[in-house]
Backbone as numpy.savetxt, mean C-alpha at the origin, in Angstrom:
# Nx Ny Nz CAx CAy CAz Cx Cy Cz
6.00 -39.38 10.68 4.86 -38.43 10.61 5.31 -37.21 10.70
5.51 -36.52 9.69 6.35 -35.25 9.43 5.97 -33.76 10.48
7.03 -33.57 10.72 6.82 -32.26 11.84 6.15 -30.91 10.97
6.66 -30.86 9.78 6.07 -29.88 9.18 5.07 -30.10 8.28
4.39 -31.22 8.00 3.02 -31.24 7.93 2.39 -31.18 8.94
2.13 -31.22 10.29 1.35 -30.89 11.05 1.44 -29.64 11.31
2.78 -28.75 11.66 2.83 -27.48 11.19 1.90 -26.71 10.60
2.12 -27.07 9.33 1.07 -26.66 8.25 -0.30 -26.80 8.70
-0.63 -28.09 9.13 -2.22 -28.31 9.20 -2.72 -27.24 10.60
-1.72 -27.11 11.63 -1.86 -26.32 12.73 -2.28 -24.72 11.92
-1.32 -24.29 11.10 -1.67 -23.33 10.76 -2.75 -23.03 9.81
-2.86 -24.06 9.00 -4.41 -23.79 8.59 -5.41 -23.69 9.32
-5.56 -24.70 10.68 -6.49 -24.47 11.25 -6.45 -23.02 12.26
-5.53 -22.54 12.11 -5.83 -21.31 13.01 -6.21 -19.91 11.84
-5.55 -20.11 10.71 -6.17 -19.12 9.28 -7.80 -19.82 9.21
-8.47 -20.44 9.65 -9.65 -20.77 9.18 -10.73 -21.06 10.50
-11.68 -21.06 10.26 -12.97 -20.84 11.24 -13.07 -22.61 11.46
-13.53 -23.07 10.49 -13.49 -24.76 10.05 -13.26 -25.44 9.06
-12.66 -26.34 9.42 -11.95 -27.35 7.97 -12.62 -28.78 8.22
-13.05 -29.37 7.08 -13.37 -30.56 7.29 -11.95 -31.69 6.68
-11.79 -32.93 7.03 -10.72 -34.06 6.83 -10.73 -33.93 5.21
-11.91 -33.91 4.73 -11.56 -34.25 3.36 -10.88 -32.83 2.25
-11.29 -32.05 3.11 -10.58 -30.79 2.56 -8.93 -30.91 2.74
-8.68 -31.33 4.01 -7.28 -31.51 4.37 -6.41 -32.58 3.99
-6.88 -33.53 3.31 -6.77 -34.99 2.93 -6.53 -34.27 1.66
-7.29 -33.89 0.88 -6.79 -33.39 -0.86 -5.53 -32.51 -0.57
-6.04 -31.58 0.25 -4.73 -30.16 0.12 -2.96 -30.84 0.61
-3.26 -32.04 1.55 -1.81 -32.45 1.80 -1.82 -33.95 1.21
-2.70 -34.50 0.50 -2.35 -35.55 -0.25 -2.15 -36.57 0.40
-2.89 -36.54 1.70 -3.12 -37.94 3.01 -4.45 -38.63 2.72
-4.71 -39.66 3.09 -6.18 -39.90 3.03 -6.66 -39.51 4.76
-7.94 -39.29 4.19 -8.82 -38.72 5.70 -8.50 -39.37 6.82
-8.39 -40.59 6.76 -7.75 -41.49 8.07 -6.70 -40.94 8.62
-5.82 -40.36 7.53 -3.79 -39.97 8.32 -4.27 -38.68 9.01
-5.28 -37.87 8.24 -5.75 -36.60 8.84 -6.31 -36.76 10.73
-7.19 -37.95 10.82 -7.52 -37.98 11.96 -5.97 -38.13 12.76
-5.34 -38.90 12.56 -4.21 -39.06 13.56 -3.54 -38.08 13.62
-3.45 -37.12 12.39 -2.55 -36.13 12.57 -3.34 -35.29 13.74
-4.70 -35.07 13.52 -5.44 -34.32 14.78 -5.30 -34.86 15.88
-5.08 -36.20 15.94 -4.83 -36.32 17.57 -3.52 -36.49 17.98
-2.19 -36.46 16.98 -1.14 -35.68 17.53 -1.23 -34.66 18.01
-1.66 -33.46 17.02 -1.59 -32.16 17.48 -2.32 -31.71 18.61
-3.55 -32.61 18.83 -4.01 -32.58 20.37 -3.10 -32.87 21.48
-2.54 -34.04 21.45 -1.57 -34.68 22.31 -0.28 -33.42 22.34
0.08 -32.84 21.29 0.94 -31.48 21.55 0.68 -30.37 22.43
-0.46 -30.48 22.93 -1.36 -29.64 23.61 -1.98 -28.14 22.94
-2.60 -28.28 21.86 -3.41 -27.94 21.45 -4.59 -28.06 21.09
-5.69 -27.83 21.91 -6.94 -28.14 21.64 -7.92 -28.20 20.02
-7.82 -29.55 19.52 -8.57 -29.42 18.52 -9.84 -30.27 18.72
-11.16 -29.10 18.50 -12.35 -29.91 18.52 -13.26 -30.28 16.94
-13.78 -31.36 16.95 -14.18 -31.91 16.09 -15.63 -32.00 15.98
-16.57 -31.29 14.82 -18.07 -31.07 14.92 -18.55 -32.05 13.22
-19.29 -32.67 13.62 -20.62 -33.98 13.09 -21.04 -33.32 12.06
-21.62 -34.10 10.74 -22.36 -33.11 9.76 -21.71 -33.19 8.42
-22.99 -32.75 7.95 -22.30 -31.99 6.32 -21.62 -30.89 6.77
-21.51 -29.94 7.74 -20.92 -28.82 7.88 -19.97 -28.84 9.10
-19.73 -29.71 9.03 -18.88 -30.17 10.59 -17.34 -29.99 10.09
-16.27 -30.19 10.98 -15.05 -30.44 10.57 -14.27 -29.94 12.01
-13.04 -29.84 11.84 -12.30 -29.50 12.78 -11.81 -27.96 13.16
-11.46 -27.44 14.01 -11.24 -26.25 14.33 -10.57 -26.00 15.59
-9.89 -25.16 16.00 -9.32 -25.27 17.30 -10.06 -24.33 18.06
-9.85 -25.26 19.78 -11.15 -24.24 20.52 -10.87 -23.16 20.51
-12.27 -22.83 20.85 -12.62 -20.77 20.67 -11.81 -20.42 21.95
-11.34 -19.20 21.88 -9.95 -19.00 23.30 -8.72 -18.96 23.14
-8.47 -20.24 22.50 -7.18 -20.65 22.97 -6.32 -20.09 21.99
-5.30 -19.59 21.87 -4.07 -18.82 21.42 -2.31 -19.74 21.45
-2.21 -19.32 20.57 -0.19 -19.79 20.38 0.34 -18.47 21.12
1.25 -18.90 21.85 2.20 -17.60 22.15 3.69 -17.72 21.15
4.47 -18.15 21.45 5.80 -17.98 20.90 6.00 -19.16 20.28
5.59 -20.28 20.36 6.19 -21.77 19.46 5.82 -21.55 17.96
5.01 -20.42 17.24 4.95 -20.57 15.57 5.95 -19.27 15.54
5.98 -18.42 15.84 6.90 -17.06 15.40 8.00 -16.88 15.55
9.27 -16.64 14.81 10.17 -16.76 14.92 10.79 -15.42 15.31
12.11 -14.87 15.60 12.37 -13.94 16.20 12.37 -12.65 14.75
12.70 -13.22 13.98 12.62 -12.57 12.20 11.36 -12.12 11.91
10.26 -13.02 12.02 8.85 -12.69 12.06 8.70 -11.56 13.17
8.75 -11.61 14.15 8.38 -10.77 15.36 8.90 -9.11 14.82
10.21 -9.53 14.33 10.98 -8.19 13.94 10.26 -7.61 12.53
9.84 -8.32 11.83 8.92 -7.77 10.88 7.69 -7.33 10.88
7.19 -7.78 12.11 5.96 -7.50 12.33 5.86 -5.44 12.91
6.99 -5.80 13.66 7.40 -4.45 14.86 7.81 -3.19 13.96
8.82 -3.57 12.48 9.07 -2.89 11.65 7.72 -2.16 11.07
6.91 -3.17 10.84 5.44 -2.59 9.83 5.00 -1.48 10.65
4.49 -2.21 11.80 4.34 -1.33 13.15 4.66 -0.04 13.22
6.08 0.26 13.37 6.88 1.35 13.35 6.44 2.14 12.27
6.33 1.27 11.16 6.12 2.27 9.94 4.70 3.34 9.83
4.28 2.07 10.38 2.29 2.53 10.44 2.50 3.65 11.83
3.33 3.55 12.54 3.30 4.62 13.63 3.67 5.82 13.33
5.13 6.01 12.25 5.14 7.31 11.65 4.34 8.01 10.88
3.40 6.98 10.03 2.65 7.69 8.96 1.33 8.56 9.80
0.55 7.78 10.89 -0.44 7.66 11.62 -0.27 8.65 13.10
0.83 8.52 13.63 0.81 9.09 14.64 0.04 8.73 15.96
-0.31 7.32 15.59 -1.48 6.85 16.60 -0.56 6.35 17.70
-0.88 6.80 18.93 -0.41 6.44 20.00 -0.73 4.97 20.50
-1.87 4.40 20.41 -2.10 3.10 20.59 -0.74 2.25 20.11
-0.60 2.15 19.23 0.29 1.41 18.67 1.47 1.47 19.41
2.08 2.44 19.98 3.00 2.13 20.96 2.81 1.14 21.76
1.55 0.94 22.50 1.27 0.16 23.47 1.38 -1.31 22.49
0.74 -1.25 21.43 0.82 -2.61 20.75 2.55 -3.05 20.52
3.48 -1.94 20.31 4.57 -2.55 20.21 5.03 -3.05 21.01
4.89 -2.35 22.60 5.22 -3.01 23.51 4.50 -4.62 24.21
3.29 -4.70 23.59 2.86 -5.90 23.95 3.50 -7.18 22.94
3.68 -6.69 21.69 4.28 -7.77 20.97 5.92 -7.97 21.03
6.68 -6.73 21.80 7.95 -6.72 22.35 8.14 -8.10 23.46
7.02 -8.20 24.27 7.06 -8.71 25.35 7.03 -10.46 24.84
6.52 -10.60 23.61 6.59 -11.90 22.94 6.91 -12.46 22.61
8.58 -11.28 22.05 9.50 -11.74 21.26 10.51 -13.07 22.01
11.13 -13.76 21.24 11.95 -15.00 21.63 13.02 -14.71 22.37
13.31 -14.95 23.57 14.82 -14.48 24.44 14.98 -13.67 24.41
15.94 -12.92 25.16 16.12 -11.59 25.98 16.50 -10.40 24.90
16.01 -10.49 23.77 16.14 -9.25 22.68 15.11 -7.99 23.37
16.04 -7.19 22.97 15.29 -5.90 23.27 14.23 -5.47 22.11
13.49 -4.47 22.32 13.14 -3.66 21.00 13.55 -3.01 19.99
15.04 -2.69 20.57 15.32 -1.28 19.42 16.38 -2.58 18.80
17.41 -3.59 18.78 18.23 -4.35 18.20 17.54 -5.35 17.80
16.61 -5.65 17.07 16.33 -6.89 16.19 15.88 -6.20 15.01
16.17 -5.12 14.28 15.33 -4.64 13.06 16.29 -4.53 12.28
16.45 -5.08 11.17 17.01 -5.42 9.84 16.41 -4.31 8.91
15.02 -4.15 8.97 14.23 -2.87 8.19 13.55 -2.01 8.98
13.90 -0.86 9.03 13.30 0.59 9.20 12.29 1.06 8.28
11.18 1.30 8.76 10.08 2.06 7.83 9.68 3.25 8.25
9.99 4.48 7.33 9.38 5.81 8.17 8.55 6.42 6.62
7.00 6.14 7.43 6.21 7.01 6.22 5.43 8.17 6.98
6.57 8.42 7.23 6.02 10.29 7.92 5.14 11.05 6.60
4.33 11.14 6.70 3.46 12.27 5.89 3.83 13.80 6.22
3.66 14.47 5.14 4.06 16.12 5.06 3.15 16.36 6.10
3.37 17.65 6.53 2.40 18.08 7.92 1.07 18.36 7.21
1.06 18.86 6.02 -0.32 19.03 5.96 -1.03 17.87 5.66
-0.59 16.53 5.30 -1.46 15.28 5.34 -1.42 14.49 6.78
-0.65 15.04 7.34 -0.46 14.35 8.92 -1.90 15.27 9.64
-2.25 16.36 9.10 -3.69 16.96 10.02 -4.87 16.24 9.42
-4.77 15.69 8.47 -6.17 15.37 7.92 -6.13 13.64 8.24
-5.09 13.08 8.60 -4.95 11.92 8.46 -6.07 11.28 9.87
-5.62 12.20 11.30 -5.83 11.72 12.31 -8.03 11.60 12.30
-8.36 13.12 11.96 -9.71 13.23 11.97 -10.40 12.20 10.99
-9.44 11.68 9.88 -10.12 10.76 8.85 -10.35 9.43 9.58
-9.51 9.10 10.12 -9.59 7.83 10.59 -10.26 7.87 11.53
-10.77 8.94 12.41 -12.31 8.74 13.54 -13.40 9.06 12.60
-13.20 9.48 11.87 -14.37 9.55 11.06 -14.79 8.10 10.47
-13.78 7.78 10.31 -13.83 6.18 9.59 -14.33 5.52 10.54
-13.92 5.25 11.43 -13.68 4.20 13.04 -15.41 4.60 13.32
-15.83 5.89 13.52 -17.66 6.32 13.84 -18.24 6.46 13.05
-18.15 5.99 11.63 -19.04 6.18 10.50 -19.49 7.51 10.07
-18.74 8.32 10.39 -19.41 9.73 10.27 -19.18 10.43 9.07
-20.13 11.13 8.42 -19.39 11.69 7.21 -18.69 12.71 7.24
-17.91 12.82 5.98 -17.00 14.29 5.92 -17.26 15.19 4.83
-16.70 16.34 4.79 -17.11 17.39 3.97 -15.57 18.12 3.29
-15.14 18.10 2.22 -14.09 19.47 2.11 -14.14 19.44 0.39
-13.51 20.48 0.41 -13.26 20.79 -0.94 -12.19 20.12 -1.51
-12.30 19.70 -2.95 -11.51 18.95 -3.63 -11.21 19.95 -4.84
-9.89 19.53 -5.14 -9.08 19.85 -6.44 -8.29 18.75 -7.46
-9.37 19.03 -8.39 -9.08 17.81 -9.39 -7.54 18.19 -10.24
-7.04 17.53 -10.83 -6.12 17.51 -11.80 -6.28 18.62 -12.45
-7.16 19.11 -13.16 -7.34 20.63 -14.27 -7.70 21.72 -13.38
-7.79 21.82 -12.30 -7.72 22.81 -11.25 -9.20 23.30 -11.06
-9.72 22.49 -11.40 -11.40 22.65 -10.70 -11.77 21.69 -9.29
-12.08 23.15 -8.58 -12.71 22.76 -6.91 -13.68 22.34 -6.64
-14.43 21.28 -6.30 -15.64 20.83 -6.16 -15.87 20.44 -4.75
-17.16 20.81 -4.14 -17.20 20.69 -3.03 -18.02 18.77 -2.91
-17.41 18.13 -2.03 -17.72 17.02 -1.87 -18.22 16.74 -0.51
-19.06 15.37 -0.14 -19.19 15.13 0.91 -19.31 13.26 0.84
-18.39 12.89 1.52 -17.95 11.47 1.35 -18.41 10.40 2.90
-18.66 9.04 2.50 -18.63 8.03 3.68 -17.26 7.36 3.34
-16.44 7.79 4.58 -15.00 7.59 4.20 -14.89 6.25 4.75
-14.40 5.63 3.73 -14.11 3.93 4.38 -12.57 3.27 4.46
-11.55 4.09 4.46 -10.13 4.04 4.39 -9.18 4.60 3.99
-8.37 4.64 4.76 -7.14 5.48 3.63 -5.72 4.57 3.57
-5.22 4.82 2.32 -4.07 3.83 2.01 -2.72 4.90 1.39
-1.61 4.17 1.72 -0.19 4.80 1.21 -0.05 4.06 -0.04
0.50 4.83 -1.06 0.92 4.42 -2.66 1.71 4.95 -3.24
3.19 5.02 -3.29 3.63 4.93 -3.81 4.07 6.72 -3.08
4.10 6.49 -1.98 4.35 7.47 -0.80 3.64 8.67 -0.75
2.49 8.24 -1.39 1.55 9.66 -1.69 -0.30 8.84 -0.82
-0.73 9.53 -0.06 -1.33 9.30 0.92 -3.05 9.58 -0.04
-3.78 8.78 0.22 -5.59 8.52 -0.06 -6.50 8.30 0.58
-7.79 8.81 0.45 -8.72 8.46 0.67 -9.73 7.83 0.20
-9.93 6.54 0.26 -11.67 6.37 -0.40 -12.47 6.18 0.17
-13.77 6.30 -0.62 -15.26 6.07 -0.01 -16.34 6.19 -0.96
-17.56 6.41 -0.41 -18.78 6.67 -1.35 -18.65 7.95 -1.50
-18.68 8.63 -2.83 -19.11 10.10 -2.42 -20.54 10.22 -3.09
-20.78 11.03 -2.26 -22.81 11.49 -2.11 -22.55 12.41 -3.41
-21.88 13.50 -3.80 -21.96 14.27 -4.43 -22.13 13.52 -5.88
-20.94 12.60 -6.25 -21.15 12.08 -7.42 -21.76 10.47 -7.41
-22.52 10.18 -6.14 -22.89 8.99 -6.31 -22.27 7.69 -6.55
-21.17 7.38 -6.14 -20.09 6.41 -6.56 -19.19 6.55 -5.84
-18.09 5.32 -5.40 -17.12 5.25 -4.98 -15.92 5.97 -5.82
-14.88 7.01 -4.56 -14.39 7.82 -5.33 -13.11 6.93 -4.53
-11.92 7.69 -4.84 -10.21 8.14 -4.57 -10.06 9.55 -4.57
-9.61 9.93 -3.33 -9.19 11.37 -3.17 -7.64 11.21 -2.50
-6.82 12.36 -3.35 -5.36 12.47 -2.98 -5.37 13.33 -1.55
-5.09 13.06 -0.45 -5.26 13.86 0.80 -4.37 15.58 0.23
-3.51 15.64 -0.75 -3.05 17.15 -0.65 -4.12 17.45 -1.30
-5.15 17.51 -2.23 -5.93 18.28 -2.81 -7.15 18.29 -2.25
-6.93 17.70 -0.83 -8.06 18.16 0.47 -7.94 19.56 0.84
-9.33 19.90 1.16 -9.08 21.20 1.64 -10.62 21.66 2.58
-10.34 22.25 4.03 -11.64 22.70 4.31 -12.18 21.34 5.24
-11.12 20.35 5.15 -11.74 19.20 6.10 -12.77 19.59 7.14
-14.00 18.61 7.09 -14.62 18.90 8.41 -15.38 17.28 8.31
-15.46 16.71 9.65 -16.55 15.75 9.77 -17.86 16.49 10.66
-18.70 15.74 9.90 -20.28 15.97 9.96 -20.89 15.27 11.19
-21.60 15.80 11.79 -22.34 15.06 12.49 -23.87 14.14 12.32
-23.46 13.42 11.05 -24.18 12.47 10.51 -23.73 10.96 10.23
-24.31 10.25 10.75 -23.45 8.76 10.54 -23.99 8.24 9.33
-23.43 6.83 8.90 -23.75 6.21 7.55 -23.28 4.86 7.87
-23.68 4.06 7.13 -24.02 2.48 7.44 -22.86 2.02 6.20
-22.08 1.64 6.44 -21.06 1.26 5.86 -21.20 0.20 4.51
-20.91 0.80 3.21 -20.88 -0.09 2.24 -20.10 -1.28 2.02
-20.23 -2.29 1.08 -19.61 -3.48 0.73 -18.66 -3.52 0.16
-17.93 -2.26 -0.03 -16.52 -2.07 -0.86 -15.45 -2.37 0.19
-14.49 -3.05 -0.59 -12.86 -3.36 0.04 -12.01 -2.29 -0.42
-10.91 -2.25 -0.27 -9.95 -1.47 -0.76 -9.36 -2.29 -1.93
-9.52 -3.75 -2.16 -9.08 -4.19 -3.14 -9.91 -4.20 -4.45
-11.11 -3.55 -4.26 -12.50 -3.54 -4.74 -12.12 -2.15 -6.01
-11.76 -1.41 -4.57 -11.41 -0.04 -5.45 -9.62 0.03 -6.31
-8.81 -0.87 -5.62 -7.92 -0.91 -6.50 -8.12 -1.52 -7.85
-8.91 -2.48 -7.86 -9.37 -3.10 -9.72 -10.35 -1.75 -10.02
-10.87 -0.76 -9.17 -12.23 -0.31 -10.55 -11.16 1.06 -10.54
-10.16 1.57 -9.79 -9.44 2.62 -10.37 -7.88 2.50 -10.55
-7.14 2.27 -9.71 -5.41 1.52 -9.83 -5.49 1.06 -11.09
-6.21 0.08 -11.21 -6.07 -1.44 -12.01 -6.56 -0.46 -13.38
-7.00 0.79 -13.60 -7.29 1.19 -14.74 -6.28 2.10 -15.25
-5.54 2.29 -14.56 -4.57 3.86 -14.94 -3.24 2.71 -15.78
-2.99 3.50 -16.99 -1.75 3.27 -17.56 -0.63 4.09 -16.96
0.37 3.30 -16.50 1.52 3.82 -15.96 2.61 4.03 -17.56
2.03 3.48 -18.32 2.88 3.47 -19.73 2.23 3.61 -20.69
1.32 5.20 -20.46 0.43 5.48 -21.58 1.72 6.56 -22.55
2.52 7.18 -21.78 3.46 7.82 -22.81 4.77 7.22 -22.57
5.28 6.82 -23.70 6.74 6.06 -23.66 7.69 7.19 -24.99
8.78 7.06 -23.95 10.06 8.34 -24.47 11.14 8.01 -24.69
12.15 8.07 -25.95 13.37 8.03 -25.44 13.96 9.10 -25.26
15.04 9.24 -24.09 15.55 10.50 -23.57 16.81 9.90 -23.59
17.70 11.52 -24.13 18.89 11.05 -23.70 19.71 12.14 -22.51
20.12 11.53 -21.41 20.77 13.03 -19.91 22.20 13.08 -20.48
22.67 14.28 -20.02 23.81 14.70 -19.84 25.09 14.32 -19.15
25.78 13.84 -18.51 26.80 12.97 -17.75 26.24 13.89 -16.61
26.16 15.28 -16.29 25.91 16.02 -15.09 24.86 15.12 -14.28
23.68 14.74 -15.02 22.90 14.33 -14.19 22.85 12.77 -13.99
24.14 12.00 -13.99 23.83 10.41 -14.17 23.13 9.81 -12.95
23.70 10.35 -11.96 23.55 9.78 -10.50 21.93 10.11 -10.33
21.45 11.39 -10.64 19.76 11.07 -10.49 18.71 10.52 -11.55
19.43 10.26 -12.42 18.83 9.24 -13.85 19.02 8.30 -13.09
20.24 7.72 -12.37 20.25 6.15 -12.25 19.10 5.93 -11.34
18.86 7.03 -10.22 18.14 7.25 -8.64 16.81 6.97 -9.03
16.43 7.75 -10.67 15.08 7.41 -10.91 15.01 6.66 -11.54
15.37 5.93 -12.88 15.49 4.86 -13.75 15.53 3.52 -13.02
16.67 3.72 -12.41 17.49 2.17 -12.11 18.42 1.97 -13.02
18.83 0.66 -13.25 19.63 0.19 -14.80 19.58 -0.12 -15.40
18.12 -1.25 -15.34 17.56 -1.77 -15.96 17.38 -1.09 -17.77
16.79 0.61 -17.32 16.27 0.89 -18.69 17.09 1.81 -18.98
18.39 1.74 -18.66 19.32 2.91 -18.97 20.60 2.03 -19.79
20.91 3.00 -21.21 21.73 2.58 -22.09 23.09 3.82 -21.56
24.03 3.29 -21.12 25.53 3.90 -21.35 26.09 4.23 -22.61
26.16 5.37 -22.96 26.89 5.88 -23.80 28.36 6.19 -23.85
29.24 5.76 -24.98 30.87 6.28 -25.09 30.79 7.78 -24.51
30.14 8.28 -24.79 30.67 10.02 -24.19 29.88 10.29 -22.88
29.47 9.29 -21.98 29.27 9.62 -20.68 27.97 9.95 -20.83
26.87 10.27 -21.85 25.48 10.16 -21.63 25.20 9.08 -21.21
23.45 9.39 -21.01 22.78 7.91 -21.31 21.43 8.16 -21.70
21.27 6.83 -21.80 20.17 6.63 -22.98 19.14 5.93 -22.04
17.68 6.42 -22.01 16.88 5.87 -21.41 15.09 5.60 -22.03
14.73 4.49 -21.98 13.43 4.45 -22.59 12.08 4.57 -21.20
11.91 5.89 -21.14 10.80 5.93 -20.02 9.27 6.00 -20.35
8.92 5.69 -19.79 7.56 5.34 -19.25 6.45 6.64 -18.46
5.58 7.16 -18.52 4.79 7.79 -18.28 3.37 7.58 -17.94
2.72 8.25 -17.26 1.32 7.93 -17.04 0.42 9.05 -17.73
1.04 9.97 -18.14 0.21 11.37 -18.93 1.17 12.13 -19.39
0.68 12.79 -20.44 1.71 14.03 -20.97 2.17 14.90 -20.03
1.09 14.83 -19.07 1.20 16.25 -18.17 2.64 15.49 -17.18
2.41 14.25 -16.75 3.84 14.15 -15.99 5.21 13.68 -16.95
4.88 13.23 -18.11 6.02 13.58 -18.90 6.66 14.56 -19.01
5.96 15.79 -19.37 6.28 16.82 -19.69 7.24 17.64 -18.16
6.02 17.26 -16.92 6.81 17.79 -16.07 7.72 17.22 -15.01
8.32 16.15 -15.98 9.54 15.21 -15.47 10.61 15.83 -16.13
10.39 15.61 -17.49 11.61 16.28 -18.18 11.92 17.65 -18.63
10.99 18.50 -18.25 11.22 19.60 -17.71 12.17 20.18 -16.24
11.82 19.30 -15.47 12.35 19.26 -13.73 14.42 19.15 -14.07
15.08 18.00 -15.52 16.04 18.10 -15.94 16.69 19.36 -16.39
15.73 20.34 -16.74 16.32 21.53 -17.78 16.99 21.00 -18.77
18.17 21.82 -19.19 18.92 21.56 -20.68 19.82 20.14 -20.44
19.65 19.43 -19.28 20.66 18.29 -19.36 19.92 17.03 -19.91
18.61 17.11 -20.70 17.74 15.94 -20.83 17.53 16.63 -22.73
17.55 15.65 -23.41 17.01 15.84 -25.07 16.07 14.90 -25.26
14.81 15.00 -26.07 13.84 13.70 -26.19 13.99 13.57 -27.26
14.28 12.11 -27.89 14.25 11.96 -29.29 13.48 11.62 -30.23
12.11 10.89 -28.50 10.94 10.46 -29.60 10.07 10.56 -27.91
8.86 10.30 -28.39 7.34 10.48 -29.38 7.72 11.86 -30.05
6.96 12.25 -31.31 7.19 13.48 -31.95 6.21 14.64 -30.98
4.79 13.95 -30.45 4.34 14.61 -30.03 4.37 15.14 -28.75
5.32 14.40 -27.85 5.90 14.71 -26.62 7.25 16.17 -27.02
8.00 15.55 -28.19 8.62 17.16 -27.88 8.35 18.32 -29.18
6.83 18.14 -29.49 6.13 19.37 -29.36 5.28 20.03 -28.62
4.93 19.12 -27.38 4.25 19.69 -26.36 5.31 20.35 -25.37
6.48 19.93 -25.54 7.62 20.66 -24.54 7.93 21.86 -25.23
8.13 21.60 -26.46 8.80 23.29 -27.19 7.53 23.84 -27.21
6.05 23.42 -27.18 5.07 24.96 -26.57 5.07 25.23 -25.49
5.75 24.66 -24.57 5.65 24.69 -23.08 6.99 25.93 -22.95
8.02 25.41 -23.55 9.07 26.27 -23.39 8.86 27.52 -24.12
8.12 27.99 -25.17 7.58 29.27 -26.00 6.99 29.98 -25.05
6.36 29.19 -24.42 5.19 30.17 -22.93 5.66 30.61 -22.11
6.87 29.61 -21.88 7.91 29.92 -20.29 8.66 31.30 -20.99
8.77 30.96 -22.17 9.93 32.48 -22.60 9.31 33.29 -22.92
7.89 33.44 -23.11 6.43 34.96 -23.71 6.86 35.19 -22.02
6.39 34.49 -21.27 5.90 34.88 -19.94 6.89 35.75 -19.37
8.74 34.65 -19.21 9.70 35.67 -18.84 10.02 36.91 -19.38
9.83 36.96 -21.04 10.44 37.80 -21.61 11.44 37.86 -22.39
11.64 36.54 -22.47 12.89 36.15 -23.41 12.54 36.35 -24.45
14.03 36.92 -24.97 13.65 37.36 -26.33 13.07 38.62 -27.19
12.38 38.99 -25.68 11.67 40.63 -26.35 12.58 41.27 -25.92
12.43 42.43 -26.77 13.23 44.00 -27.09 12.56 44.77 -26.12
């Protein structure tokens, strides 16, 4: 009888309310009779297994029983604590300090909380976002409507009333997702574009949306390679280019310049990124991107009176 199989069955029982012998037998490629022997062995090891008869029967770990230090390794605890520390830096939620202390008390051996982290995550938001996260968290928890002015990508501002459902961090940018009563649909809002946030004294019943639904409906539709461009960078910005694009997309030229096949989600993002490199970058293609850059540079020249007498 393999210990790894017994451990795998135990973890299955920890993660499911109830599982029957047939399902376990199929998953671990043994007979139902063998599963019953495994259950007896797990019982003898001190983990109480309860058996339920009938068509909806099966096995489950006795309600209220928990495993302490036997399952998670020091590395596991360290990873959990690192993630919680990152969440603490992002939300400034003091209750996470107490949770970190409790988890630290469970850590194997005599290791302290400060000497076990090989990875430290700091998701501290901007002061502007930080002021919004705490009241939004509270509104989400208490199922209270929120209202704010929202500035879209084109600069149009609208007043929104939202059933807030959750906050999430993506690409170091904080977002709120919820049901927008103004648009009568699920929506995602970037915190930096929200203004005049207030919690209303009006509750709501949470709708059956999850963050995964939002990802599929909104983030999944985003084409992050809508604009593809061939760029040539001067040697003076080699370090920044490698920081931004990595190594796989970069071709080092004999004169010290770098050629990069870059992808952008929109023309606006492409222009903004390329202009930030000033004259240290040249656009080889596509033509429409080069023409848009020429238009914007010409507009800037007129704005600052360049070439005017």
